C-alpha positions in Angstrom: 114.0 235.7 -51.3 113.1 236.5 -55.0 115.0 237.0 -58.1 115.4 241.0 -57.9 116.7 240.6 -54.2 119.2 238.0 -55.3 120.2 240.2 -58.1 120.8 243.0 -56.0 122.8 241.3 -53.6 125.0 240.0 -56.5 125.0 243.4 -58.3 124.1 241.6 -61.6 120.8 242.1 -63.9 117.9 239.8 -63.0 118.2 238.7 -66.8 122.0 237.5 -66.2 120.8 235.6 -62.9 118.0 233.9 -64.5 120.0 232.8 -67.5 122.7 231.6 -65.2 120.5 229.6 -63.1 118.8 228.2 -66.1 122.2 227.1 -67.7 122.3 229.5 -70.9 125.6 229.0 -72.4 126.3 232.6 -72.9 126.9 233.1 -69.2 130.5 232.4 -68.3 131.3 229.7 -65.8 132.6 231.9 -63.1 129.2 234.0 -63.1 127.4 230.9 -63.2 129.0 229.4 -60.2 128.9 232.7 -58.4 125.0 232.9 -59.0 124.5 229.3 -58.1 126.4 229.6 -54.9 124.4 232.7 -53.8 121.2 230.9 -54.5 122.3 228.0 -52.3 123.4 230.3 -49.5 120.1 232.3 -49.5 118.0 229.5 -50.1 116.6 231.0 -53.4 114.2 228.9 -54.9 112.9 230.2 -58.5 109.1 230.8 -59.3 108.4 228.0 -61.8 105.3 229.7 -62.9 107.1 232.8 -63.8 109.8 231.1 -65.4 107.4 229.0 -67.3 105.7 232.1 -68.5 108.8 234.0 -69.4 110.8 231.2 -71.3 107.7 229.3 -72.8 109.2 226.0 -71.1 107.4 223.6 -68.8 110.6 223.6 -66.6 110.1 219.8 -66.4 112.6 216.8 -67.1 110.7 213.7 -68.3 111.8 209.9 -67.1 109.4 207.3 -68.6 109.4 203.9 -67.2 107.6 201.0 -68.8 105.9 198.1 -66.6 108.4 195.6 -67.5 111.1 197.7 -66.2 109.2 199.0 -62.9 111.7 197.2 -60.8 113.8 200.0 -61.9 111.6 202.3 -59.3 113.4 200.2 -56.3 116.6 199.6 -58.0 119.2 201.4 -55.8 121.4 202.1 -58.7 118.5 203.9 -60.6 117.4 205.7 -57.1 121.1 207.2 -56.9 121.1 208.3 -60.6 117.8 210.1 -59.9 119.1 211.6 -56.7 122.2 213.1 -58.8 119.9 214.2 -61.4 117.4 215.6 -59.0 120.3 217.8 -57.5 120.9 219.5 -60.8 117.2 219.8 -61.6 116.5 221.7 -58.3 119.7 223.9 -58.8 118.3 225.2 -62.3 114.5 225.5 -61.3 113.4 222.1 -63.0 110.9 219.8 -61.8 111.1 216.0 -62.5 108.2 214.2 -64.3 108.5 210.4 -63.5 105.9 208.1 -65.2 105.3 204.5 -65.1 103.3 203.3 -68.1 102.2 199.9 -69.8 104.9 198.7 -72.1 102.7 198.9 -75.1 102.0 202.6 -74.4 105.6 203.4 -73.9 106.1 205.2 -77.5 102.8 207.0 -77.2 104.0 208.3 -73.7 107.0 210.0 -75.1 104.7 211.2 -78.1 102.4 212.7 -75.6 104.7 214.5 -73.5 106.6 216.0 -76.5 103.6 217.2 -78.3 101.8 218.6 -75.3 105.1 220.3 -74.1 104.5 218.7 -70.9 108.6 218.3 -70.3 111.1 220.3 -71.9 113.5 217.1 -72.2 113.9 213.4 -71.6 116.3 211.2 -70.1 116.1 207.4 -71.7 117.2 204.8 -69.3 118.6 201.3 -69.7 119.2 201.4 -73.6 119.4 197.9 -75.4 121.5 197.4 -78.2 119.2 198.3 -80.9 116.8 200.5 -78.9 113.9 201.8 -81.0 113.2 204.6 -78.7 116.2 206.7 -79.8 115.1 207.0 -83.5 111.6 207.5 -82.3 112.7 210.4 -80.0 114.8 212.2 -82.8 111.8 212.3 -85.2 109.8 214.1 -82.2 112.4 216.7 -82.1 112.6 217.1 -78.5 115.9 217.4 -76.7 116.9 213.8 -75.1 119.8 212.1 -73.6 120.5 208.6 -73.2 122.2 207.2 -69.9 124.2 204.6 -71.7 124.6 203.8 -75.4 122.9 201.8 -78.2 125.7 199.9 -80.2 123.6 199.0 -83.2 121.6 202.5 -83.6 123.0 204.5 -86.2 120.8 207.9 -85.6 122.9 210.6 -84.1 121.9 211.1 -80.2 123.2 212.6 -77.2 124.5 210.2 -74.7 126.7 209.7 -71.4 128.2 206.4 -70.5 131.0 204.6 -68.7 133.7 202.7 -70.9 132.2 199.4 -69.9 134.2 197.4 -72.5 137.5 198.9 -71.0 136.4 198.8 -67.4 135.8 194.9 -67.3 138.5 194.3 -69.8 141.0 196.1 -67.2 139.5 194.1 -64.5 139.8 190.8 -66.1 143.5 191.7 -67.0 144.4 192.3 -63.4 142.9 188.8 -62.5 145.1 187.5 -65.1 148.1 189.2 -63.8 147.5 187.5 -60.6 148.0 184.3 -61.9 144.1 183.4 -62.5 143.3 181.5 -65.7 139.8 179.9 -65.0 137.9 183.3 -64.4 134.1 183.2 -64.7 131.7 186.0 -65.7 128.5 186.5 -63.9 126.8 189.6 -65.9 123.5 191.5 -66.3 121.2 190.6 -69.1 123.0 190.8 -72.3 120.4 192.4 -74.4 121.2 195.7 -72.6 123.7 197.4 -74.2 126.2 197.9 -71.1 126.2 194.1 -70.4 127.1 193.1 -73.8 130.0 195.8 -73.6 131.4 194.2 -70.4 131.0 190.6 -72.0 133.1 192.1 -74.8 135.7 193.5 -72.6 135.7 190.2 -70.5 136.3 188.1 -73.9 139.0 190.6 -75.0 141.2 190.4 -71.9 141.1 186.6 -72.2 142.0 186.6 -75.8 145.0 189.0 -75.2 146.3 185.9 -73.2 145.5 183.1 -75.6 142.4 181.8 -73.4 139.3 181.0 -75.4 136.1 182.2 -73.6 134.3 179.2 -71.8 130.4 179.5 -72.4 130.1 177.0 -69.2 131.3 179.6 -66.8 129.4 182.4 -68.0 126.0 183.6 -66.7 123.7 186.6 -67.9 120.6 187.6 -65.7 118.9 190.0 -63.6 121.6 191.8 -61.3 120.3 190.7 -58.2 121.7 189.4 -54.9 119.9 186.0 -55.5 120.9 185.6 -58.8 124.6 185.9 -58.1 124.3 183.7 -55.3 122.6 180.8 -57.7 125.1 181.3 -60.4 127.8 180.8 -58.2 126.6 177.8 -56.5 126.5 176.2 -60.0 129.9 177.4 -60.8 131.2 176.1 -57.6 129.7 172.8 -57.8 130.9 172.0 -61.4 133.8 169.7 -62.1 136.4 172.7 -63.1 135.2 175.4 -60.8 136.6 178.9 -61.4 139.2 180.4 -59.2 138.2 184.1 -59.8 134.8 185.7 -60.9 134.1 188.9 -62.7 130.6 190.3 -62.1 129.0 193.4 -63.2 127.6 194.7 -60.3 128.3 194.9 -56.2 124.8 193.6 -55.9 125.7 190.6 -57.6 128.9 190.3 -55.6 126.9 190.2 -52.6 125.3 187.1 -53.7 128.7 185.6 -55.0 130.4 186.0 -51.5 127.1 184.4 -49.8 127.6 181.2 -52.0 131.6 181.1 -51.5 130.9 181.0 -47.9 128.2 178.4 -47.9 130.6 176.2 -49.6 133.0 176.5 -46.6 135.6 178.6 -48.9 137.0 182.0 -48.1 136.5 185.2 -50.6 139.9 186.5 -51.4 141.7 183.5 -50.5 140.0 180.2 -52.4 137.9 182.4 -54.9 138.6 185.9 -55.9 135.8 188.5 -56.9 136.1 191.4 -59.1 133.1 193.7 -59.6 131.6 196.7 -61.1 130.9 199.3 -58.5 128.5 202.0 -59.1 129.6 203.8 -55.8 126.2 203.5 -54.5 125.3 205.8 -51.7 123.4 203.4 -49.6 125.5 200.4 -50.5 129.2 201.4 -50.1 132.0 199.3 -50.9 133.4 199.2 -47.3 134.0 202.3 -45.3 137.9 202.5 -44.3 139.0 200.2 -47.0 137.1 198.6 -49.9 135.6 195.1 -49.5 135.7 194.1 -53.2 138.3 194.8 -55.7 136.5 196.8 -58.2 135.9 198.9 -61.2 134.5 202.0 -59.9 132.2 204.7 -61.1 129.7 206.8 -59.4 126.3 206.4 -60.8 125.1 209.7 -58.8 127.8 211.5 -60.6 126.5 210.3 -63.8 122.9 211.3 -63.0 124.3 214.9 -62.1 126.2 215.1 -65.4 123.4 213.4 -67.4 121.1 216.3 -66.3 123.5 219.2 -66.8 124.1 218.0 -70.4 120.4 217.9 -71.1 119.7 221.3 -69.7 122.8 222.4 -71.7 120.6 221.1 -74.8 117.4 222.4 -73.8 119.0 225.9 -73.4 120.8 225.8 -76.6 118.6 226.4 -79.8 120.7 224.5 -82.0 120.1 221.2 -79.8 123.6 220.0 -80.6 124.4 216.6 -80.1 126.6 215.9 -76.8 128.3 212.9 -75.8 130.7 211.8 -73.0 132.3 208.6 -72.2 134.0 208.2 -68.7 136.5 205.7 -67.9 136.1 203.5 -64.4 138.8 203.5 -61.7 140.3 200.1 -60.5 140.1 200.0 -56.5 141.9 197.1 -54.9 140.0 195.5 -52.1 139.9 192.3 -49.8 138.3 190.0 -52.5 141.3 189.2 -54.7 144.5 187.3 -54.1 147.0 185.6 -56.3 145.6 182.5 -58.4 147.1 179.1 -58.0 150.4 178.2 -59.6 148.5 176.1 -62.0 144.9 176.3 -63.1 143.1 175.4 -66.4 
């Protein structure tokens, strides 16, 4: 089916249908949804070459990954985000351009795609606290959106993020209310903005109960199952092991559970676990009931929303700054139980 045929079925002009599919703000939401539903029903796929000629756009969104972060390519969180974004790109007729470059070439890669018009916009992944990419992209004057935030950057920029501080603060508060007082933290790399915010939430919750954060039961590193496992063995073998562990990922939580079981202990009875759950499609937190008590926020949904926000920027000439902050949801699973009557 071509654009003319789809327009005739909807009794709309070809211009309106094209603008609805490309996210133009002047098309109201009801019409946009009607057009999108019809496009899906009739398996309509825009002619990318025709769109490019008509709009002067490349109809492509860029994702640039440096070699040092190429493990992102097999990271299930990254994969779920890309899957969500890809759903939106496809619906609006955009392609995805995914490039892996040498670390020293990352900035020149951004400049290259911007100056050549190879992409219409860029999504920035894994921001650090003082991420230099943001000011650089702002100077290039290309629409971009950051998945996450960079807390030390003062340049205005568009972003979509989860309230990481509040999420981990709420989760730690839950454990404190359950009677736990010696609560460990196994976190991501704290040069990353999200990990620093999660640490801040953990420390804030402890302080609200008059408990000083203890660096000897805090760990920071790669968010992998082996790191969760090794860190937990160290904590359990220490003179004063924790009764509960807060962790930044369900992947880390799997390693934590393995370590607990290796020491002959029971998760949710001897040691409680609370994790952040990105609601990963290929790693669900249980089927009928949650395995882990978790702060949950879907990374696939975040991918969809980031793509929508960026396309809105691209199709709005003013390139206005857009920001969106989501809250995570506390879900209770089998990994937590009341703490001991007394623990220090």
